[in-house]
Phi, psi and omega in degrees: 000129178265143180242133181276109178277351179239081188293343180265352182296134179089357177287147176286167179299318179298320179294320177297318179294325178297331177297323177304311182297319181296314180293324175297319177298318178294318181296327182274352179294139182289321186199179175304141180200148174289353178272357178296154185280152170230140179255136176242118182251119176253102182295329181294323181256006180053042182252146171226105184257144177249124176231168174275150178306325180294343179265351188298320179297329180285318181285326184219080184297127178284149178270114182244019185294333179280357178251020179299140183307323182296316181287322179298318180293319177301311180299320179299313180298315180296319177300325180282001175097005176289137177303137182304321179295317176294322176298318179296317179297321178299316180294322177300318180292321184279324186248343186095142184298320182296317180295323177295316181295318179299314182299317180292321177297314179296321180298311181292327175295323180291338176285337181272318181285147180274121177248004177055031176074012182267085183260169176298321178300314182292325177297314179297324178297314179303310181300314179299315178294318178302311181299313180302314183294319179294316181294339177267010175083013180276136172269101184211157177215137179281140173238118176268117176270109185288140177294151177289141181300148179063023177242167180263001182290160179262156171296136180261142175246125176237142178262110179275127179233182180289351180237023180296125184280151173199137178289341181271342181271118185272344177228149180290167179264095181281128178238325184261140178246000000 
């Protein structure tokens, strides 16, 4: 997997100017909010879209199939030393055989389908980090650089700040006066 260490490289002048506006909006926000911006960069279409954090799950649904309650309970039982067959039977009794089989089938299907590493856990981490940074007074916005379709690469998360480096940006992003 290649990682883009210069997340702003290749942005158009208008897109770079739009970053100023986004960072100003974040700086002027009173507090943490689900209305704060998130940037989605689609390199294939040369797009940089701004959405609200509350819209992220709709635009980029995280894959949480490996966190199904049936599977989580099964793993907990096995971790506690319960025989796997007995753990499976216990889950069947508690959740129903059909639901357990559906969860397992969905889990294995998720291993075949490409989710570009965008899991429920990674989504929660992004939200948690964003909240922590805003509550600590940092002016930052997450930019998800989307993986190319039909590739095995993962979506990249970059935190854009007023000092994010880029060889294509000729002037810094001044925010504080």
